[in-house]
C-alpha positions as CSV (number, residue, x, y, z in Angstrom):
1,M,-2.4,22.4,20.8
2,H,-2.1,19.4,18.5
3,R,-0.4,16.3,20.1
4,F,1.7,14.1,17.9
5,R,1.2,10.5,18.6
6,D,4.4,8.5,19.3
7,H,4.0,5.5,17.0
8,T,7.1,3.8,18.3
9,R,5.3,3.0,21.5
10,D,2.4,1.4,19.6
11,R,4.5,-1.3,18.1
12,R,3.3,-4.6,19.5
13,A,5.0,-8.0,19.5
14,P,4.3,-9.9,16.3
15,N,1.1,-11.9,16.4
16,R,2.1,-15.5,16.9
17,Q,-0.8,-16.8,14.9
18,H,0.1,-14.4,12.0
19,T,3.7,-15.5,12.1
20,A,2.7,-19.2,12.1
21,C,0.4,-18.6,9.1
22,R,3.3,-16.9,7.3
23,E,5.6,-19.9,8.0
24,K,2.9,-22.3,6.7
25,W,2.7,-20.2,3.5
26,R,6.5,-20.4,3.1
27,M,6.4,-24.2,3.6
28,K,3.5,-24.6,1.2
29,F,4.8,-22.4,-1.6
30,M,8.3,-22.3,-3.0
31,E,10.0,-20.0,-5.5
32,I,11.5,-21.6,-8.6
33,T,12.7,-20.2,-11.9
34,V,11.0,-21.6,-15.0
35,N,12.4,-20.6,-18.4
36,G,14.0,-17.5,-16.8
37,E,10.8,-16.4,-15.0
38,T,10.6,-16.5,-11.2
39,R,7.4,-18.3,-10.1
40,Q,5.7,-19.2,-6.8
41,V,4.5,-22.8,-6.9
42,E,2.7,-24.9,-4.4
43,G,4.8,-27.7,-3.0
44,P,5.8,-30.4,-2.6
45,L,6.0,-31.0,-6.3
46,T,7.6,-33.3,-8.9
47,V,8.6,-32.4,-12.4
48,E,5.5,-34.2,-13.7
49,G,3.3,-32.1,-11.3
50,L,5.0,-28.9,-12.4
51,L,4.3,-29.7,-16.1
52,Q,0.6,-30.6,-15.2
53,S,0.2,-27.3,-13.3
54,L,1.5,-25.4,-16.3
55,G,-0.8,-27.3,-18.7
56,I,2.1,-28.9,-20.6
57,T,2.0,-32.5,-21.9
58,A,5.1,-34.4,-20.7
59,G,5.6,-36.2,-24.0
60,S,6.1,-33.1,-26.0
61,V,8.9,-31.5,-23.9
62,A,12.4,-32.0,-22.5
63,V,13.1,-30.7,-19.0
64,E,16.4,-29.5,-17.6
65,Q,16.6,-29.1,-13.9
66,N,19.7,-27.2,-12.5
67,L,21.7,-27.8,-15.7
68,A,20.9,-31.5,-15.8
69,I,18.5,-33.2,-18.2
70,V,15.7,-35.1,-16.5
71,N,14.9,-38.4,-18.0
72,R,11.3,-38.5,-19.1
73,E,10.6,-41.8,-17.2
74,A,11.8,-40.0,-14.0
75,Y,9.4,-37.0,-14.2
76,S,7.1,-38.5,-11.6
77,Q,9.8,-39.3,-9.1
78,T,12.0,-36.2,-9.6
79,P,11.2,-33.6,-6.9
80,V,11.3,-29.9,-7.6
81,Q,13.0,-28.0,-4.7
82,A,12.8,-24.3,-3.7
83,G,15.4,-22.4,-5.7
84,D,15.5,-24.8,-8.7
85,V,16.1,-23.5,-12.1
86,I,13.9,-25.4,-14.6
87,E,14.1,-25.1,-18.4
88,I,11.3,-26.6,-20.4
89,I,12.1,-27.1,-24.1
90,R,9.1,-27.8,-26.4
91,F,9.7,-29.9,-29.5
92,V,8.6,-28.3,-32.7
93,G,8.3,-30.1,-36.0
94,G,8.7,-28.6,-39.4
95,G,11.0,-28.4,-42.3
């Protein structure tokens, strides 16, 4: 006769070390939206740091954070928070 294992009794309390690791990951990474795309980025982060991580030169773009334009001189002091919605607009020349 085949015995079925009762898996409900095998459930152990969550491993505290694993839970702590997960919490550190949540604190280290944050979810933001950049140009309509959800991204996981490492924090803490400024607008300038975000542009650098994306390989974008700060002088060639305008940045909107949560519907407010960020002054270019403030990129290095403006923090990016979890849940922020960032729009990066690239200037294009031509005629």
